[in-house]
Structure formats: structure tokens, C-alpha cells
CHARMM-style PDB file with segment names, atoms N, HN, CA, C and O in Angstrom:
ATOM      1  N   MET     1      20.701   5.465  -2.519  1.00  0.00      PROA
ATOM      2  CA  MET     1      19.711   6.540  -2.476  1.00  0.00      PROA
ATOM      3  C   MET     1      18.500   6.292  -3.065  1.00  0.00      PROA
ATOM      4  O   MET     1      18.426   5.324  -3.822  1.00  0.00      PROA
ATOM      5  N   ALA     2      17.462   7.026  -2.853  1.00  0.00      PROA
ATOM      6  HN  ALA     2      17.522   7.812  -2.238  1.00  0.00      PROA
ATOM      7  CA  ALA     2      16.025   6.655  -3.746  1.00  0.00      PROA
ATOM      8  C   ALA     2      16.102   7.725  -4.669  1.00  0.00      PROA
ATOM      9  O   ALA     2      16.563   8.861  -4.558  1.00  0.00      PROA
ATOM     10  N   GLU     3      15.544   7.115  -5.619  1.00  0.00      PROA
ATOM     11  HN  GLU     3      15.169   6.192  -5.709  1.00  0.00      PROA
ATOM     12  CA  GLU     3      15.318   8.325  -7.113  1.00  0.00      PROA
ATOM     13  C   GLU     3      13.874   8.408  -7.044  1.00  0.00      PROA
ATOM     14  O   GLU     3      13.187   7.410  -6.824  1.00  0.00      PROA
ATOM     15  N   GLY     4      13.408   9.517  -7.217  1.00  0.00      PROA
ATOM     16  HN  GLY     4      13.965  10.328  -7.396  1.00  0.00      PROA
ATOM     17  CA  GLY     4      12.059   9.845  -7.797  1.00  0.00      PROA
ATOM     18  C   GLY     4      11.983  11.081  -8.677  1.00  0.00      PROA
ATOM     19  O   GLY     4      12.903  11.844  -8.968  1.00  0.00      PROA
ATOM     20  N   TYR     5      10.603  11.133  -9.074  1.00  0.00      PROA
ATOM     21  HN  TYR     5       9.856  10.513  -8.837  1.00  0.00      PROA
ATOM     22  CA  TYR     5      10.300  12.285  -9.968  1.00  0.00      PROA
ATOM     23  C   TYR     5       9.572  13.435  -9.247  1.00  0.00      PROA
ATOM     24  O   TYR     5       8.540  13.278  -8.595  1.00  0.00      PROA
ATOM     25  N   CYS     6      10.147  14.496  -9.411  1.00  0.00      PROA
ATOM     26  HN  CYS     6      10.986  14.624  -9.941  1.00  0.00      PROA
ATOM     27  CA  CYS     6       9.631  15.712  -8.858  1.00  0.00      PROA
ATOM     28  C   CYS     6       8.729  16.360  -9.855  1.00  0.00      PROA
ATOM     29  O   CYS     6       9.159  16.683 -10.961  1.00  0.00      PROA
ATOM     30  N   VAL     7       7.226  16.601  -9.421  1.00  0.00      PROA
ATOM     31  HN  VAL     7       6.876  16.338  -8.522  1.00  0.00      PROA
ATOM     32  CA  VAL     7       6.437  17.066 -10.536  1.00  0.00      PROA
ATOM     33  C   VAL     7       6.632  18.705 -10.690  1.00  0.00      PROA
ATOM     34  O   VAL     7       6.314  19.327 -11.703  1.00  0.00      PROA
ATOM     35  N   LYS     8       7.145  19.222  -9.638  1.00  0.00      PROA
ATOM     36  HN  LYS     8       7.404  18.716  -8.815  1.00  0.00      PROA
ATOM     37  CA  LYS     8       7.479  20.583  -9.596  1.00  0.00      PROA
ATOM     38  C   LYS     8       8.335  21.034 -10.573  1.00  0.00      PROA
ATOM     39  O   LYS     8       8.014  21.879 -11.409  1.00  0.00      PROA
ATOM     40  N   CYS     9       9.606  20.409 -10.489  1.00  0.00      PROA
ATOM     41  HN  CYS     9       9.867  19.723  -9.810  1.00  0.00      PROA
ATOM     42  CA  CYS     9      11.064  20.591 -11.056  1.00  0.00      PROA
ATOM     43  C   CYS     9      10.886  19.868 -12.430  1.00  0.00      PROA
ATOM     44  O   CYS     9      11.681  20.265 -13.283  1.00  0.00      PROA
ATOM     45  N   LYS    10      10.069  18.952 -12.808  1.00  0.00      PROA
ATOM     46  HN  LYS    10       9.423  18.629 -12.116  1.00  0.00      PROA
ATOM     47  CA  LYS    10       9.927  18.086 -13.824  1.00  0.00      PROA
ATOM     48  C   LYS    10      11.025  17.483 -14.203  1.00  0.00      PROA
ATOM     49  O   LYS    10      11.478  17.638 -15.337  1.00  0.00      PROA
ATOM     50  N   ALA    11      11.620  16.677 -13.248  1.00  0.00      PROA
ATOM     51  HN  ALA    11      11.252  16.550 -12.327  1.00  0.00      PROA
ATOM     52  CA  ALA    11      12.902  15.966 -13.199  1.00  0.00      PROA
ATOM     53  C   ALA    11      12.792  14.774 -12.411  1.00  0.00      PROA
ATOM     54  O   ALA    11      11.785  14.571 -11.732  1.00  0.00      PROA
ATOM     55  N   LYS    12      13.817  13.916 -12.452  1.00  0.00      PROA
ATOM     56  HN  LYS    12      14.635  14.081 -13.004  1.00  0.00      PROA
ATOM     57  CA  LYS    12      14.099  12.769 -11.733  1.00  0.00      PROA
ATOM     58  C   LYS    12      15.391  13.234 -10.801  1.00  0.00      PROA
ATOM     59  O   LYS    12      16.390  13.764 -11.289  1.00  0.00      PROA
ATOM     60  N   LYS    13      15.216  12.944  -9.320  1.00  0.00      PROA
ATOM     61  HN  LYS    13      14.405  12.513  -8.924  1.00  0.00      PROA
ATOM     62  CA  LYS    13      16.075  13.450  -8.505  1.00  0.00      PROA
ATOM     63  C   LYS    13      16.174  12.478  -7.298  1.00  0.00      PROA
ATOM     64  O   LYS    13      15.227  11.851  -6.822  1.00  0.00      PROA
ATOM     65  N   GLU    14      17.470  12.447  -6.872  1.00  0.00      PROA
ATOM     66  HN  GLU    14      18.239  12.956  -7.258  1.00  0.00      PROA
ATOM     67  CA  GLU    14      17.219  11.683  -5.593  1.00  0.00      PROA
ATOM     68  C   GLU    14      16.651  12.371  -4.552  1.00  0.00      PROA
ATOM     69  O   GLU    14      16.963  13.539  -4.315  1.00  0.00      PROA
ATOM     70  N   MET    15      15.633  11.594  -3.735  1.00  0.00      PROA
ATOM     71  HN  MET    15      15.380  10.646  -3.927  1.00  0.00      PROA
ATOM     72  CA  MET    15      14.839  12.088  -2.682  1.00  0.00      PROA
ATOM     73  C   MET    15      15.658  12.397  -1.107  1.00  0.00      PROA
ATOM     74  O   MET    15      16.286  11.517  -0.519  1.00  0.00      PROA
ATOM     75  N   LYS    16      15.553  13.345  -0.762  1.00  0.00      PROA
ATOM     76  HN  LYS    16      15.042  14.060  -1.240  1.00  0.00      PROA
ATOM     77  CA  LYS    16      16.097  13.826   0.541  1.00  0.00      PROA
ATOM     78  C   LYS    16      15.074  13.209   1.776  1.00  0.00      PROA
ATOM     79  O   LYS    16      13.865  13.438   1.721  1.00  0.00      PROA
ATOM     80  N   ASP    17      15.615  12.481   2.790  1.00  0.00      PROA
ATOM     81  HN  ASP    17      16.596  12.295   2.835  1.00  0.00      PROA
ATOM     82  CA  ASP    17      14.749  12.006   3.880  1.00  0.00      PROA
ATOM     83  C   ASP    17      13.968  11.016   3.317  1.00  0.00      PROA
ATOM     84  O   ASP    17      12.752  11.099   3.489  1.00  0.00      PROA
ATOM     85  N   ALA    18      14.389  10.156   2.721  1.00  0.00      PROA
ATOM     86  HN  ALA    18      15.377  10.089   2.581  1.00  0.00      PROA
ATOM     87  CA  ALA    18      13.207   9.096   2.057  1.00  0.00      PROA
ATOM     88  C   ALA    18      13.021   8.022   3.134  1.00  0.00      PROA
ATOM     89  O   ALA    18      13.963   7.484   3.715  1.00  0.00      PROA
ATOM     90  N   LYS    19      11.799   7.768   3.339  1.00  0.00      PROA
ATOM     91  HN  LYS    19      11.034   8.205   2.867  1.00  0.00      PROA
ATOM     92  CA  LYS    19      11.418   6.686   4.315  1.00  0.00      PROA
ATOM     93  C   LYS    19      10.504   5.664   3.429  1.00  0.00      PROA
ATOM     94  O   LYS    19       9.897   5.981   2.406  1.00  0.00      PROA
ATOM     95  N   GLU    20      10.532   4.370   4.034  1.00  0.00      PROA
ATOM     96  HN  GLU    20      11.025   4.112   4.865  1.00  0.00      PROA
ATOM     97  CA  GLU    20       9.562   3.450   3.351  1.00  0.00      PROA
ATOM     98  C   GLU    20       8.369   3.370   4.134  1.00  0.00      PROA
ATOM     99  O   GLU    20       8.366   3.105   5.336  1.00  0.00      PROA
ATOM    100  N   VAL    21       7.209   3.634   3.341  1.00  0.00      PROA
ATOM    101  HN  VAL    21       7.212   3.849   2.365  1.00  0.00      PROA
ATOM    102  CA  VAL    21       5.831   3.521   4.106  1.00  0.00      PROA
ATOM    103  C   VAL    21       5.028   2.446   3.371  1.00  0.00      PROA
ATOM    104  O   VAL    21       5.275   2.179   2.195  1.00  0.00      PROA
ATOM    105  N   THR    22       4.037   1.812   4.087  1.00  0.00      PROA
ATOM    106  HN  THR    22       3.836   2.029   5.043  1.00  0.00      PROA
ATOM    107  CA  THR    22       2.967   1.116   3.543  1.00  0.00      PROA
ATOM    108  C   THR    22       1.764   1.925   3.398  1.00  0.00      PROA
ATOM    109  O   THR    22       1.276   2.642   4.272  1.00  0.00      PROA
ATOM    110  N   MET    23       1.184   1.687   1.821  1.00  0.00      PROA
ATOM    111  HN  MET    23       1.580   1.105   1.111  1.00  0.00      PROA
ATOM    112  CA  MET    23       0.228   2.387   1.422  1.00  0.00      PROA
ATOM    113  C   MET    23      -1.118   1.580   2.039  1.00  0.00      PROA
ATOM    114  O   MET    23      -0.958   0.412   2.390  1.00  0.00      PROA
ATOM    115  N   LYS    24      -2.345   2.163   2.159  1.00  0.00      PROA
ATOM    116  HN  LYS    24      -2.475   3.112   1.873  1.00  0.00      PROA
ATOM    117  CA  LYS    24      -3.708   1.482   2.417  1.00  0.00      PROA
ATOM    118  C   LYS    24      -3.851   0.244   1.715  1.00  0.00      PROA
ATOM    119  O   LYS    24      -4.428  -0.665   2.312  1.00  0.00      PROA
ATOM    120  N   ASN    25      -3.358   0.010   0.361  1.00  0.00      PROA
ATOM    121  HN  ASN    25      -2.889   0.748  -0.124  1.00  0.00      PROA
ATOM    122  CA  ASN    25      -3.725  -1.246  -0.176  1.00  0.00      PROA
ATOM    123  C   ASN    25      -2.671  -2.309   0.067  1.00  0.00      PROA
ATOM    124  O   ASN    25      -2.711  -3.332  -0.617  1.00  0.00      PROA
ATOM    125  N   GLY    26      -1.590  -2.126   1.124  1.00  0.00      PROA
ATOM    126  HN  GLY    26      -1.557  -1.296   1.680  1.00  0.00      PROA
ATOM    127  CA  GLY    26      -0.684  -2.750   1.528  1.00  0.00      PROA
ATOM    128  C   GLY    26       0.552  -2.705   0.745  1.00  0.00      PROA
ATOM    129  O   GLY    26       1.539  -3.229   1.260  1.00  0.00      PROA
ATOM    130  N   ARG    27       0.681  -2.105  -0.546  1.00  0.00      PROA
ATOM    131  HN  ARG    27      -0.121  -1.679  -0.965  1.00  0.00      PROA
ATOM    132  CA  ARG    27       1.997  -2.127  -1.221  1.00  0.00      PROA
ATOM    133  C   ARG    27       3.043  -0.917  -0.380  1.00  0.00      PROA
ATOM    134  O   ARG    27       2.714  -0.065   0.445  1.00  0.00      PROA
ATOM    135  N   LYS    28       4.213  -1.195  -0.880  1.00  0.00      PROA
ATOM    136  HN  LYS    28       4.481  -1.888  -1.550  1.00  0.00      PROA
ATOM    137  CA  LYS    28       5.331  -0.373  -0.139  1.00  0.00      PROA
ATOM    138  C   LYS    28       5.528   0.894  -0.930  1.00  0.00      PROA
ATOM    139  O   LYS    28       5.209   0.889  -2.119  1.00  0.00      PROA
ATOM    140  N   ALA    29       5.953   1.822  -0.454  1.00  0.00      PROA
ATOM    141  HN  ALA    29       6.212   1.826   0.512  1.00  0.00      PROA
ATOM    142  CA  ALA    29       6.416   3.112  -1.210  1.00  0.00      PROA
ATOM    143  C   ALA    29       7.545   4.011  -0.392  1.00  0.00      PROA
ATOM    144  O   ALA    29       7.735   4.028   0.824  1.00  0.00      PROA
ATOM    145  N   LEU    30       8.171   4.685  -1.332  1.00  0.00      PROA
ATOM    146  HN  LEU    30       8.017   4.672  -2.320  1.00  0.00      PROA
ATOM    147  CA  LEU    30       9.160   5.674  -0.787  1.00  0.00      PROA
ATOM    148  C   LEU    30       8.684   7.026  -0.795  1.00  0.00      PROA
ATOM    149  O   LEU    30       8.256   7.594  -1.800  1.00  0.00      PROA
ATOM    150  N   LYS    31       8.783   7.613   0.550  1.00  0.00      PROA
ATOM    151  HN  LYS    31       9.130   7.152   1.366  1.00  0.00      PROA
ATOM    152  CA  LYS    31       8.293   8.922   0.555  1.00  0.00      PROA
ATOM    153  C   LYS    31       9.233   9.948   0.824  1.00  0.00      PROA
ATOM    154  O   LYS    31       9.812   9.816   1.902  1.00  0.00      PROA
ATOM    155  N   GLY    32       9.504  10.809   0.229  1.00  0.00      PROA
ATOM    156  HN  GLY    32       9.034  10.917  -0.647  1.00  0.00      PROA
ATOM    157  CA  GLY    32      10.603  11.748   0.613  1.00  0.00      PROA
ATOM    158  C   GLY    32      10.561  13.172   0.068  1.00  0.00      PROA
ATOM    159  O   GLY    32       9.483  13.435  -0.465  1.00  0.00      PROA
ATOM    160  N   ALA    33      11.326  14.013   0.065  1.00  0.00      PROA
ATOM    161  HN  ALA    33      12.202  13.800   0.498  1.00  0.00      PROA
ATOM    162  CA  ALA    33      11.266  15.582  -0.519  1.00  0.00      PROA
ATOM    163  C   ALA    33      12.285  15.898  -1.440  1.00  0.00      PROA
ATOM    164  O   ALA    33      13.415  15.414  -1.380  1.00  0.00      PROA
ATOM    165  N   CYS    34      11.870  16.773  -2.365  1.00  0.00      PROA
ATOM    166  HN  CYS    34      10.952  17.166  -2.413  1.00  0.00      PROA
ATOM    167  CA  CYS    34      12.782  17.124  -3.477  1.00  0.00      PROA
ATOM    168  C   CYS    34      13.974  17.903  -2.969  1.00  0.00      PROA
ATOM    169  O   CYS    34      13.635  18.927  -2.376  1.00  0.00      PROA
ATOM    170  N   PRO    35      15.287  17.697  -3.039  1.00  0.00      PROA
ATOM    171  CA  PRO    35      16.198  18.410  -2.386  1.00  0.00      PROA
ATOM    172  C   PRO    35      16.523  19.749  -2.852  1.00  0.00      PROA
ATOM    173  O   PRO    35      17.338  20.398  -2.196  1.00  0.00      PROA
ATOM    174  N   ASP    36      15.874  20.368  -4.138  1.00  0.00      PROA
ATOM    175  HN  ASP    36      15.212  19.841  -4.671  1.00  0.00      PROA
ATOM    176  CA  ASP    36      15.837  21.581  -4.529  1.00  0.00      PROA
ATOM    177  C   ASP    36      14.716  22.568  -4.111  1.00  0.00      PROA
ATOM    178  O   ASP    36      14.909  23.751  -3.833  1.00  0.00      PROA
ATOM    179  N   CYS    37      13.543  21.943  -4.104  1.00  0.00      PROA
ATOM    180  HN  CYS    37      13.386  20.982  -4.330  1.00  0.00      PROA
ATOM    181  CA  CYS    37      12.470  22.772  -4.029  1.00  0.00      PROA
ATOM    182  C   CYS    37      11.655  22.488  -2.801  1.00  0.00      PROA
ATOM    183  O   CYS    37      10.850  23.282  -2.315  1.00  0.00      PROA
ATOM    184  N   GLY    38      11.911  21.368  -2.369  1.00  0.00      PROA
ATOM    185  HN  GLY    38      12.565  20.723  -2.764  1.00  0.00      PROA
ATOM    186  CA  GLY    38      11.328  20.992  -0.917  1.00  0.00      PROA
ATOM    187  C   GLY    38       9.932  20.293  -1.165  1.00  0.00      PROA
ATOM    188  O   GLY    38       9.184  19.993  -0.234  1.00  0.00      PROA
ATOM    189  N   THR    39       9.591  20.018  -2.713  1.00  0.00      PROA
ATOM    190  HN  THR    39      10.199  20.262  -3.470  1.00  0.00      PROA
ATOM    191  CA  THR    39       8.183  19.430  -2.898  1.00  0.00      PROA
ATOM    192  C   THR    39       8.175  17.760  -2.213  1.00  0.00      PROA
ATOM    193  O   THR    39       9.202  17.110  -2.014  1.00  0.00      PROA
ATOM    194  N   GLY    40       7.139  17.406  -2.000  1.00  0.00      PROA
ATOM    195  HN  GLY    40       6.305  17.933  -2.162  1.00  0.00      PROA
ATOM    196  CA  GLY    40       6.955  15.926  -1.477  1.00  0.00      PROA
ATOM    197  C   GLY    40       7.104  15.075  -2.634  1.00  0.00      PROA
ATOM    198  O   GLY    40       6.478  15.312  -3.667  1.00  0.00      PROA
ATOM    199  N   MET    41       7.875  14.126  -2.529  1.00  0.00      PROA
ATOM    200  HN  MET    41       8.384  13.933  -1.690  1.00  0.00      PROA
ATOM    201  CA  MET    41       8.112  13.065  -3.527  1.00  0.00      PROA
ATOM    202  C   MET    41       7.705  11.715  -3.162  1.00  0.00      PROA
ATOM    203  O   MET    41       7.934  11.247  -2.046  1.00  0.00      PROA
ATOM    204  N   TYR    42       7.010  10.984  -4.236  1.00  0.00      PROA
ATOM    205  HN  TYR    42       6.824  11.364  -5.142  1.00  0.00      PROA
ATOM    206  CA  TYR    42       6.678   9.492  -3.707  1.00  0.00      PROA
ATOM    207  C   TYR    42       7.256   8.587  -4.834  1.00  0.00      PROA
ATOM    208  O   TYR    42       7.471   8.970  -5.984  1.00  0.00      PROA
ATOM    209  N   ARG    43       7.487   7.290  -4.333  1.00  0.00      PROA
ATOM    210  HN  ARG    43       7.313   6.978  -3.399  1.00  0.00      PROA
ATOM    211  CA  ARG    43       7.765   6.324  -5.529  1.00  0.00      PROA
ATOM    212  C   ARG    43       7.150   5.030  -4.874  1.00  0.00      PROA
ATOM    213  O   ARG    43       7.302   4.629  -3.721  1.00  0.00      PROA
ATOM    214  N   ILE    44       6.460   4.512  -5.838  1.00  0.00      PROA
ATOM    215  HN  ILE    44       6.335   4.838  -6.775  1.00  0.00      PROA
ATOM    216  CA  ILE    44       5.663   3.111  -5.319  1.00  0.00      PROA
ATOM    217  C   ILE    44       6.642   1.901  -5.850  1.00  0.00      PROA
ATOM    218  O   ILE    44       7.045   1.656  -6.987  1.00  0.00      PROA
ATOM    219  N   LEU    45       6.874   1.223  -4.574  1.00  0.00      PROA
ATOM    220  HN  LEU    45       6.546   1.421  -3.650  1.00  0.00      PROA
ATOM    221  CA  LEU    45       7.926   0.138  -4.929  1.00  0.00      PROA
ATOM    222  C   LEU    45       6.911  -1.298  -5.224  1.00  0.00      PROA
ATOM    223  O   LEU    45       5.723  -1.396  -4.917  1.00  0.00      PROA
ATOM    224  N   GLY    46       7.726  -2.300  -5.875  1.00  0.00      PROA
ATOM    225  HN  GLY    46       8.691  -2.220  -6.124  1.00  0.00      PROA
ATOM    226  CA  GLY    46       7.103  -3.462  -5.959  1.00  0.00      PROA
ATOM    227  C   GLY    46       6.568  -4.237  -4.626  1.00  0.00      PROA
ATOM    228  O   GLY    46       6.669  -3.691  -3.527  1.00  0.00      PROA
ATOM    229  N   LYS    47       6.060  -5.386  -4.756  1.00  0.00      PROA
ATOM    230  HN  LYS    47       5.978  -5.829  -5.649  1.00  0.00      PROA
ATOM    231  CA  LYS    47       5.547  -6.161  -3.712  1.00  0.00      PROA
ATOM    232  C   LYS    47       6.640  -6.771  -2.920  1.00  0.00      PROA
ATOM    233  OT1 LYS    47       6.378  -7.489  -1.956  1.00  0.00      PROA
TER     234      LYS     47
END
């Protein structure tokens, strides 16, 4: 599973419904939601 930082809960958590997306600059990232509060989470990956 993908781990990310939730700014609302201020803790690292496993993302719910994580999907790999490509940002405008061509880099890859994981986009998901916090399992507790539902806030959007984002994690930038390497090239």
C-alpha cells in the first residue's frame, strides 16, 4: 500500500484508493485519501 502524510491529522497513514497520476511537469505521484478524515493525500514519486 501507499503511505502518505495527512496534513489534517498531522500523521503518516496508508492512503485509501491510491492511484498513480502524472503531474504537469512529467513526474509521477500517488493520489489518494486519508482513511480516517477523507482529506486528499498526495505523494510525489521518483522518476
